[in-house]
C-alpha positions as CSV (number, residue, x, y, z in Angstrom):
1,M,69.0,115.6,94.4
2,K,71.8,118.4,93.6
3,I,73.8,118.1,90.4
4,I,77.1,119.3,91.5
5,P,79.3,120.1,88.3
6,A,83.5,119.1,88.9
7,I,86.1,120.6,88.2
8,D,89.6,118.8,88.4
9,L,93.0,121.3,88.7
10,K,96.7,120.5,87.3
11,D,98.7,123.1,86.9
12,G,96.2,125.6,87.3
13,C,94.3,124.2,84.3
14,C,90.3,123.0,84.4
15,V,91.4,119.0,83.0
16,R,89.5,115.9,82.7
17,L,90.8,112.1,83.5
18,F,89.5,109.0,81.5
19,K,89.3,106.5,84.9
20,G,91.5,108.1,87.0
21,D,94.7,108.1,84.8
22,F,96.7,111.2,84.7
23,A,98.5,109.7,81.3
24,Q,95.0,110.3,80.0
25,Q,94.0,114.1,80.1
26,T,91.5,116.2,78.7
27,H,92.7,120.0,78.8
28,Y,89.7,122.7,78.7
29,S,91.0,126.1,77.2
30,A,88.4,128.1,79.0
31,E,90.1,129.8,82.9
32,P,88.3,127.5,85.8
33,L,86.9,130.8,87.0
34,V,84.9,130.9,83.6
35,V,84.3,127.8,83.7
36,A,82.6,128.0,87.1
37,R,80.8,131.1,86.6
38,Q,79.1,129.0,83.8
39,F,77.9,126.5,86.0
40,H,76.7,129.4,88.5
41,D,74.4,130.6,85.4
42,Y,73.2,127.5,84.3
43,G,71.8,127.4,88.1
44,F,74.4,125.1,90.3
45,R,75.0,126.2,94.0
46,Y,77.7,123.5,94.6
47,L,81.0,122.8,93.1
48,H,83.2,119.9,93.0
49,V,86.6,120.6,92.9
50,V,89.8,118.4,92.8
51,D,93.6,119.6,93.0
52,L,95.0,117.2,91.1
53,D,98.6,118.2,91.5
54,G,97.9,118.2,95.4
55,A,96.2,114.5,95.2
56,Q,99.7,113.9,93.7
57,S,102.5,115.7,95.7
58,G,100.6,116.9,98.8
59,Q,101.8,120.4,97.7
60,Q,98.6,122.8,97.3
61,I,100.0,124.3,93.9
62,N,96.8,125.1,93.4
63,R,95.9,126.9,96.3
64,D,95.5,130.7,94.5
65,C,92.9,129.2,91.9
66,V,90.8,127.5,94.5
67,K,90.6,130.1,96.4
68,Q,89.9,132.7,93.7
69,L,86.8,129.9,92.9
70,V,85.5,130.0,96.8
71,A,85.7,133.8,96.5
72,E,84.3,134.7,92.8
73,S,82.6,132.1,91.1
74,G,79.2,131.9,93.4
75,L,79.0,128.6,94.2
76,S,79.8,126.2,97.5
77,V,82.8,124.5,96.7
78,Q,83.9,121.1,98.3
79,L,87.4,120.8,97.7
80,G,89.7,117.4,97.6
81,G,93.2,116.3,96.7
82,G,96.3,116.9,98.7
83,I,94.4,117.0,102.4
84,R,96.8,115.3,104.7
85,D,97.3,116.9,108.2
86,L,95.5,119.5,110.3
87,E,97.0,122.6,109.4
88,T,95.6,122.1,105.9
89,V,92.5,121.3,107.0
90,N,92.0,124.0,109.1
91,A,93.4,126.7,106.4
92,W,90.8,125.3,104.0
93,L,87.9,126.3,106.4
94,Q,89.1,129.4,106.9
95,A,89.4,130.1,103.6
96,G,85.9,129.2,102.9
97,V,85.8,126.1,101.4
98,Q,82.4,124.5,102.8
99,R,83.7,120.8,102.7
100,L,86.4,119.2,102.6
101,V,86.8,115.6,100.2
102,I,89.2,112.8,102.0
103,G,90.0,110.0,100.0
104,S,92.9,107.5,100.5
105,L,93.6,108.8,104.2
106,A,89.7,107.9,104.9
107,V,90.8,103.9,104.3
108,T,94.4,104.2,105.8
109,E,94.5,106.8,108.4
110,S,91.0,106.5,110.2
111,A,91.9,107.3,113.3
112,T,93.3,110.7,112.0
113,V,90.2,111.6,109.8
114,L,87.1,110.8,112.8
115,A,90.1,113.3,114.8
116,W,89.2,115.9,112.3
117,M,85.2,115.1,112.2
118,K,85.2,115.2,116.0
119,E,86.9,119.2,116.2
120,F,85.5,120.5,112.8
121,G,82.1,118.8,112.9
122,A,81.4,116.2,110.6
123,D,78.9,118.0,108.0
124,R,82.6,119.5,106.8
125,F,83.7,116.8,105.6
126,V,83.0,114.5,102.6
127,L,84.2,110.5,102.5
128,A,85.7,109.9,98.6
129,L,85.6,106.3,98.4
130,D,87.0,104.6,95.3
131,C,86.2,101.1,94.1
132,R,86.5,98.6,92.5
133,C,83.7,95.7,92.2
134,D,84.9,92.1,92.3
135,D,83.2,88.8,90.3
136,N,80.6,89.0,93.5
137,G,79.9,92.4,93.2
138,V,82.2,93.0,96.8
139,P,83.3,96.5,96.3
140,W,86.7,96.9,97.1
141,L,88.1,99.8,98.0
142,A,91.1,101.6,96.0
143,T,93.9,104.3,97.1
144,H,96.6,106.3,96.3
145,G,95.1,107.8,93.2
146,W,93.4,104.6,92.3
147,V,96.7,102.5,91.7
148,R,96.7,100.5,95.1
149,Q,94.0,98.2,96.3
150,S,92.9,97.9,99.8
151,D,91.9,95.0,101.4
152,V,88.6,97.6,103.0
153,T,86.0,97.1,101.6
154,L,83.4,100.2,101.2
155,W,81.1,98.4,103.5
156,D,83.3,98.0,106.3
157,C,84.8,101.8,105.4
158,I,81.5,103.6,105.7
159,A,80.1,101.5,108.9
160,R,83.6,102.6,110.4
161,Y,82.8,105.8,110.5
162,E,78.8,105.9,111.6
163,D,78.8,106.3,115.3
164,A,80.6,109.5,114.0
165,G,77.8,111.4,112.7
166,L,79.3,110.6,109.0
167,R,76.7,112.0,106.8
168,H,78.5,112.5,103.4
169,V,80.0,109.9,100.7
170,L,80.8,110.6,97.6
171,C,81.8,107.3,96.2
172,T,83.0,106.3,92.2
173,D,82.9,103.3,90.8
174,V,86.9,103.8,89.5
175,S,85.6,102.0,86.0
176,R,83.4,104.4,84.8
177,D,85.1,107.9,85.8
178,G,85.4,110.0,83.0
179,A,84.0,106.6,80.6
180,M,81.0,107.9,79.8
181,S,79.8,104.9,80.3
182,G,76.6,105.5,82.8
183,P,76.9,105.5,86.3
184,S,76.9,102.5,88.9
185,V,73.2,102.3,89.6
186,D,73.0,98.7,91.5
187,L,76.1,99.9,93.4
188,Y,74.6,102.9,94.2
189,R,71.3,101.5,95.2
190,E,73.0,98.7,97.6
191,I,74.7,101.9,99.6
192,R,71.2,103.4,99.9
193,E,69.6,100.6,101.4
194,R,72.3,99.8,103.8
195,F,73.1,102.8,104.9
196,P,69.7,104.7,104.4
197,A,71.1,107.8,106.8
198,I,73.5,108.9,104.7
199,E,74.0,111.7,101.6
200,L,75.3,109.9,99.1
201,Q,76.8,111.3,96.4
202,A,77.2,109.3,92.8
203,S,80.3,110.0,90.5
204,G,81.5,108.2,87.6
205,G,80.1,107.4,84.4
206,V,77.5,110.4,83.7
207,R,76.6,110.6,80.2
208,N,73.1,112.8,79.4
209,I,70.0,113.5,81.7
210,S,68.7,110.3,81.9
211,D,71.5,108.8,83.9
212,L,70.9,111.9,86.5
213,K,67.1,111.0,86.7
214,D,67.9,107.5,87.2
215,L,70.3,108.8,90.3
216,R,67.5,111.0,91.9
217,S,65.0,108.0,91.7
218,L,67.1,105.8,93.5
219,G,68.0,108.4,96.2
220,A,70.8,110.0,95.7
221,A,71.8,113.3,97.3
222,G,74.1,114.6,94.7
223,A,75.6,113.6,91.3
224,I,79.0,114.7,90.7
225,T,79.2,115.2,86.6
226,G,82.6,116.5,85.1
227,R,82.9,115.9,81.2
228,A,78.8,115.6,80.2
229,L,78.9,118.8,80.9
230,L,82.0,120.2,79.7
231,D,81.4,118.6,76.6
232,G,78.2,119.4,75.9
233,C,76.8,116.5,76.0
234,I,74.0,118.1,79.2
235,T,72.2,121.2,77.7
236,A,71.7,124.3,79.8
237,Q,67.7,123.4,79.2
238,E,68.0,120.0,80.3
239,I,69.7,121.4,83.2
240,A,67.0,123.8,84.3
241,S,64.1,121.1,82.7
242,F,65.5,118.7,85.6
243,Q,65.8,121.4,88.6
244,Q,62.5,122.3,88.1
245,N,61.2,118.9,88.5
246,V,62.9,118.3,91.9
């Protein structure tokens, strides 16, 4: 399982949100490239970048920062936030972004996303599916920065893309993101059972190396972690040991 460190960009700075709430931001003093290079020094090979300004406005105001991360961090970058049209998809892939992370659009405009997957290849896209589980444990997808609750379940959305060769799904339990409350192990286990061919990236709630071991044991292909790394809850020594015992 790959550990994929995360950087959220806001006005060119590195931040983390609490449960996706823009009003609850933690700002980190280090420049994004400095943070990314530290991740590289830890032995990571991948980086998950979210352009929060792009997600809010659709404008790529962090374009130069992202391009610098792609060119100079030494990490393979997957990027999400504000990717809403073919021109933007093409521009980022040409700029060297390895994969594009598509969120709300994957739920609300599946025909558009399916067309992109056909044109550029399904492997170049990660569907970021954010959900809240109801009292019966059914995961309903949230969209538009988690503000809107859709009438689409996680299961129906993944199934919609299976015939197109979908490979990568990044699933976030909204209640866990940035909250350091532990990952949604039961939810991720059910995803693996229902869709064994999907390479699952688990996101939200990772607190420590033990959580990462739990995710690895259930068969997740990757684990996104931001705050636990930025706040030093997972050490370089723990990371090295974890990656040696794949």
